[in-house]
C-alpha positions as CSV (number, residue, x, y, z in Angstrom):
1,M,28.3,2.3,21.2
2,P,27.8,-1.5,21.2
3,A,26.0,-2.9,18.1
4,W,23.3,-4.6,20.3
5,I,22.3,-1.2,21.8
6,V,21.9,0.3,18.3
7,R,19.7,-2.6,17.3
8,A,17.6,-2.5,20.5
9,L,17.0,1.2,20.2
10,A,16.1,0.8,16.5
11,F,13.6,-2.0,17.3
12,V,11.9,0.0,20.0
13,F,11.8,3.1,17.8
14,G,10.4,1.1,14.9
15,A,7.7,-0.5,17.0
16,L,6.6,2.9,18.5
17,W,6.2,4.4,15.0
18,G,4.5,1.3,13.8
19,S,1.7,2.1,16.2
20,F,1.3,5.5,14.5
21,F,1.4,3.7,11.1
22,N,-1.5,1.6,12.2
23,V,-3.4,4.8,13.0
24,A,-2.7,6.2,9.6
25,I,-3.7,2.9,7.9
26,Y,-7.1,3.0,9.7
27,R,-7.8,6.7,9.4
28,W,-6.4,8.2,6.2
29,P,-8.7,6.2,3.9
30,R,-11.6,7.3,6.0
31,E,-10.4,10.9,5.8
32,L,-9.9,11.1,9.6
33,S,-7.3,13.1,11.5
34,V,-4.4,11.0,12.8
35,V,-4.0,13.5,15.7
36,S,-7.5,13.8,17.1
37,P,-9.2,12.0,18.7
38,P,-6.7,9.9,20.7
39,S,-6.4,6.2,20.1
40,H,-9.7,4.5,20.8
41,C,-11.4,1.2,20.3
42,P,-12.4,0.6,16.7
43,H,-15.7,-1.2,17.8
44,C,-17.1,0.7,20.9
45,K,-14.9,3.9,20.5
46,T,-13.7,3.8,24.1
47,E,-10.4,5.7,24.6
48,I,-7.4,3.3,24.9
49,P,-5.2,4.1,28.0
50,P,-1.4,4.4,27.3
51,Y,-0.6,1.2,29.3
52,R,-2.8,-0.9,26.9
53,N,-1.3,0.8,23.8
54,I,2.2,-0.6,24.1
55,P,3.4,-1.7,20.6
56,I,3.4,-5.6,20.0
57,L,3.2,-6.4,23.7
58,G,-0.3,-4.7,24.1
59,W,-1.8,-6.9,21.4
60,L,-0.1,-10.1,22.7
61,M,-1.2,-9.5,26.3
62,L,-4.8,-8.8,25.2
63,R,-4.6,-12.0,23.1
64,G,-5.9,-10.2,20.1
65,K,-9.1,-8.9,21.7
66,T,-10.1,-5.5,23.0
67,A,-10.2,-5.0,26.8
68,C,-13.2,-2.7,26.7
69,C,-15.8,-4.8,24.7
70,G,-14.0,-8.0,24.0
71,Q,-14.1,-7.8,20.3
72,K,-11.5,-9.4,18.1
73,L,-8.6,-7.1,17.1
74,S,-7.1,-7.5,13.6
75,P,-3.7,-9.2,13.5
76,R,-2.8,-6.3,11.3
77,Y,-1.9,-4.2,14.3
78,V,0.9,-6.5,15.6
79,L,2.0,-7.4,12.1
80,V,2.5,-3.7,11.2
81,E,4.3,-2.9,14.5
82,A,6.6,-5.9,14.2
83,T,7.4,-5.2,10.5
84,S,8.2,-1.6,11.3
85,A,10.5,-2.6,14.1
86,L,12.4,-5.1,11.9
87,L,12.7,-2.6,9.1
88,A,14.2,-0.1,11.6
89,V,16.8,-2.6,12.7
90,A,17.6,-3.4,9.0
91,L,18.1,0.3,8.2
92,A,20.3,0.7,11.3
93,E,22.4,-2.2,10.1
94,R,22.9,-0.7,6.7
95,F,23.3,3.0,7.5
96,I,24.8,3.0,10.9
97,L,26.5,-0.3,11.8
98,A,27.9,-1.0,8.3
99,Q,29.6,2.5,8.2
100,D,33.3,3.1,8.7
101,A,34.3,3.7,12.4
102,N,35.3,7.2,11.5
103,A,32.0,8.1,9.9
104,S,29.8,10.7,11.5
105,L,27.1,9.2,13.8
106,S,24.8,12.2,13.4
107,D,25.0,12.0,9.6
108,A,24.3,8.2,9.7
109,A,21.4,8.7,12.1
110,I,19.7,11.4,10.0
111,T,20.0,9.2,6.8
112,T,18.6,6.2,8.7
113,L,15.7,8.4,10.0
114,L,14.9,9.7,6.5
115,F,14.8,6.2,5.0
116,F,12.7,5.0,7.9
117,F,10.0,7.4,7.0
118,F,10.4,6.2,3.4
119,V,9.8,2.5,4.4
120,G,7.0,3.7,6.7
121,G,5.3,5.1,3.7
122,L,5.7,1.9,1.9
123,L,4.2,0.0,4.8
124,I,1.2,2.4,5.1
125,A,0.5,2.2,1.4
126,T,0.8,-1.5,1.2
127,F,-1.9,-2.2,3.8
128,V,-4.2,0.7,2.7
129,D,-4.0,-0.4,-0.9
130,A,-4.6,-4.1,-0.1
131,E,-7.8,-3.2,1.8
132,W,-9.2,-0.2,0.0
133,M,-7.5,-0.4,-3.5
134,E,-6.1,3.2,-3.1
135,I,-2.9,4.8,-1.9
136,P,-3.2,7.9,0.3
137,D,-1.8,11.2,-1.2
138,E,-0.3,11.9,2.2
139,V,2.1,9.1,1.5
140,S,2.7,9.6,-2.2
141,I,2.8,13.4,-2.5
142,G,4.0,14.3,0.9
143,G,6.6,11.5,0.8
144,A,7.9,12.6,-2.7
145,A,8.2,16.2,-1.4
146,L,10.2,14.9,1.6
147,G,12.5,12.8,-0.6
148,L,13.3,15.6,-2.9
149,A,13.6,18.3,-0.2
150,T,16.2,16.3,1.9
151,V,18.7,15.4,-0.7
152,A,21.5,17.3,1.1
153,L,20.8,15.7,4.4
154,R,21.6,12.2,3.2
155,H,25.1,10.7,3.4
156,P,26.5,10.0,0.9
157,S,24.4,12.6,-0.8
158,P,22.6,11.3,-3.9
159,D,22.4,13.1,-7.2
160,A,19.5,15.5,-7.1
161,V,19.0,15.1,-10.9
162,D,18.8,11.4,-10.5
163,L,16.0,11.7,-7.8
164,A,14.2,14.2,-9.8
165,L,14.3,12.0,-12.9
166,G,13.1,9.1,-10.8
167,A,10.2,11.0,-9.3
168,G,9.1,12.7,-12.6
169,G,9.9,9.7,-14.9
170,G,8.2,7.2,-12.6
171,F,5.1,9.2,-12.4
172,L,4.9,9.9,-16.2
173,T,5.7,6.4,-17.2
174,V,2.8,4.9,-15.3
175,Q,0.4,7.8,-15.9
176,V,0.9,8.1,-19.6
177,L,1.4,4.4,-20.6
178,L,-0.4,2.4,-18.1
179,V,-3.3,4.7,-17.1
180,W,-4.2,7.0,-19.9
181,S,-2.9,5.1,-23.0
182,W,-4.0,1.7,-21.7
183,E,-7.5,3.0,-21.0
184,R,-7.7,4.6,-24.5
185,L,-6.6,1.3,-26.1
186,T,-8.5,-1.2,-23.9
187,G,-11.4,0.7,-22.3
188,R,-10.0,-0.1,-18.8
189,R,-7.0,1.0,-16.8
190,G,-4.0,-1.1,-16.5
191,M,-2.9,0.7,-13.2
192,G,-4.5,3.5,-11.1
193,E,-3.4,7.1,-10.7
194,G,-2.5,6.2,-7.1
195,D,0.2,3.8,-8.5
196,S,1.7,6.5,-10.6
197,K,2.0,8.9,-7.6
198,F,3.3,6.1,-5.5
199,L,6.2,5.4,-8.0
200,M,6.9,9.2,-7.9
201,F,7.4,8.8,-4.1
202,I,9.7,5.8,-4.7
203,G,11.7,7.5,-7.3
204,A,12.2,10.6,-5.0
205,F,14.1,8.4,-2.6
206,L,15.7,5.7,-4.9
207,G,16.2,7.6,-8.1
208,W,15.4,6.5,-11.6
209,K,17.0,3.0,-11.2
210,G,15.0,2.3,-8.1
211,A,11.8,3.4,-9.7
212,I,12.5,1.2,-12.8
213,F,13.4,-1.7,-10.5
214,A,10.2,-1.3,-8.4
215,L,8.0,-1.1,-11.4
216,V,9.6,-4.1,-13.2
217,G,10.2,-6.2,-10.1
218,G,6.7,-5.3,-8.8
219,A,5.0,-6.3,-12.1
220,L,6.9,-9.6,-12.2
221,Q,6.0,-10.5,-8.6
222,G,2.4,-9.4,-9.1
223,M,2.1,-11.7,-12.1
224,I,3.6,-14.6,-10.1
225,Y,1.0,-13.9,-7.3
226,A,-1.8,-13.8,-9.8
227,L,-0.8,-17.1,-11.3
228,V,-0.4,-18.8,-7.9
229,S,-3.6,-17.3,-6.7
230,G,-5.5,-18.4,-9.9
231,V,-4.1,-22.0,-9.7
232,A,-5.0,-22.3,-6.0
233,S,-8.5,-20.9,-6.7
234,R,-9.1,-23.5,-9.4
235,A,-7.8,-26.3,-7.2
236,R,-10.4,-25.7,-4.5
237,P,-13.4,-27.9,-4.8
238,E,-16.4,-26.3,-6.4
239,P,-19.3,-25.5,-3.9
240,P,-22.4,-27.8,-4.2
241,R,-24.7,-26.8,-7.0
242,P,-28.1,-25.3,-6.0
243,T,-31.3,-27.4,-6.4
244,P,-33.1,-27.0,-9.7
245,A,-35.1,-23.9,-9.9
246,T,-38.9,-24.1,-10.1
247,E,-40.9,-22.3,-12.8
248,T,-41.6,-19.4,-10.4
249,D,-37.9,-19.2,-9.5
250,G,-37.1,-18.9,-13.1
251,E,-39.5,-16.0,-13.6
252,A,-37.7,-14.3,-10.7
253,L,-34.3,-14.9,-12.3
254,A,-35.5,-13.5,-15.6
255,D,-36.6,-10.3,-13.8
256,E,-33.1,-10.0,-12.3
257,D,-31.6,-10.1,-15.8
258,H,-33.5,-6.9,-16.5
259,W,-32.1,-5.0,-13.6
260,V,-32.9,-1.3,-13.8
261,P,-30.2,1.0,-12.3
262,P,-31.3,3.7,-9.9
263,A,-31.0,7.3,-10.8
264,P,-27.6,8.8,-10.1
265,L,-27.2,10.6,-6.9
266,E,-25.9,14.1,-7.5
267,G,-24.5,16.5,-4.9
268,R,-24.7,20.4,-4.8
269,D,-21.2,20.7,-6.3
270,G,-22.1,18.5,-9.3
271,T,-20.5,15.3,-7.9
272,K,-22.4,12.3,-9.2
273,A,-22.5,8.7,-7.9
274,T,-23.8,6.0,-10.3
275,L,-24.5,2.3,-9.9
276,S,-24.0,0.0,-12.8
277,D,-23.3,-3.6,-13.9
278,G,-26.2,-5.0,-11.9
279,G,-25.3,-3.0,-8.8
280,R,-21.8,-4.4,-8.7
281,Q,-20.0,-1.2,-9.9
282,L,-20.1,2.2,-8.1
283,T,-18.6,5.2,-10.0
284,V,-18.2,8.7,-8.5
285,E,-17.6,11.6,-11.0
286,D,-17.0,15.3,-10.6
287,A,-19.2,18.0,-12.3
288,K,-17.0,17.7,-15.5
289,G,-17.5,14.0,-15.8
290,R,-14.1,12.9,-14.6
291,T,-13.9,9.8,-12.6
292,L,-12.9,10.4,-9.0
293,W,-13.4,7.0,-7.5
294,E,-14.5,3.6,-8.7
295,H,-15.2,0.4,-7.0
296,V,-16.2,-2.9,-8.6
297,A,-17.5,-5.7,-6.3
298,V,-15.5,-8.9,-6.8
299,D,-17.5,-11.7,-8.4
300,P,-16.6,-14.9,-6.5
301,D,-17.3,-16.9,-9.7
302,A,-15.1,-14.8,-11.9
303,D,-11.9,-16.0,-13.3
304,P,-9.2,-15.1,-10.7
305,M,-6.8,-14.1,-13.4
306,R,-9.2,-11.2,-14.4
307,R,-9.8,-9.8,-10.9
308,A,-8.3,-6.5,-10.0
309,I,-5.2,-6.9,-7.8
310,P,-3.8,-4.0,-5.8
311,F,-0.4,-3.1,-7.3
312,G,0.8,-0.9,-4.5
313,P,2.1,-3.8,-2.3
314,F,4.2,-5.2,-5.1
315,L,5.7,-1.7,-5.9
316,A,6.5,-1.4,-2.3
317,L,8.1,-4.8,-2.2
318,G,10.3,-4.0,-5.3
319,A,11.3,-0.8,-3.7
320,L,12.4,-2.5,-0.5
321,E,14.3,-5.2,-2.4
322,F,16.2,-2.4,-4.4
323,L,16.9,-0.4,-1.1
324,F,18.6,-3.4,0.6
325,F,19.7,-5.6,-2.2
326,G,19.6,-3.6,-5.4
327,D,23.2,-3.7,-6.5
328,R,23.5,-7.4,-5.8
329,L,20.2,-8.2,-7.5
330,I,21.1,-6.2,-10.7
331,E,24.5,-7.7,-10.8
332,A,23.0,-11.3,-10.5
333,Y,20.6,-10.4,-13.4
334,L,23.4,-9.1,-15.6
335,D,25.5,-12.2,-14.9
336,L,22.5,-14.4,-15.8
337,F,21.6,-12.8,-19.1
338,L,24.7,-11.1,-20.3
């Protein structure tokens, strides 16, 4: 089979699945089914006909607007579909076209398909975490189960013990050191529980070396992002200062300093939602007082270096780097420092 046909098929396959990834990105955080109802406009809820739902081309032909109500469509849709298509081509290059001519096409295709679902999970987690500061369990737990259950289907078959160590060790490293211990020492979490489960998913596909690489590489690139973001934020001109407050305004401001939080809302099952920090922090706890969900509104005047940054996208980036360039990157690192 000519290489261009393999690449073309991979591109179309990746773009089609990218459309599904967009559905998962939108619906999973909202606890909606990805099966029903069919694709519909996010604004007016009108069902989208198949001929307008063509990946990449549909968004471009509509010029980034809905056909039913004319509302603006997020560029995320075309970005996810295009990225999914390019990742499918990259996987086909590595696991099909780079194989020996005598290798089994069916074995190579199955391996490519499994790793495509892996990178699809990375893609979904990246966009969900960037918007919602959470990573769906459908990706982390379901993906980890898929990775461990399909060891024998990959060619060359990886070491099952290596993958189990990657999944279990990745989860425990983040959960024990960067979630529980960090919270005990500092009073706040260094990372979230979603990150520990996400690293379990990465380890189930890439083994313990891939999990370590994703964690260290992700942390390094996350720090670089935070530094660049902080410098860029400080370089922006300050907004004009408000006019001096009158005496009446001062009394009103003084009253705001004595903000009284509303009584917690409590459900029948004991779940409790509480507002704190002047209404900027919302915490949801179960009947035993364990935190289920927490959201802190970003203060635009706060130090950018102290703002919470979603770590999932950087873990995903580190995992992709290891998947495609891991051996060469590790070799370059060892040559540089050893």
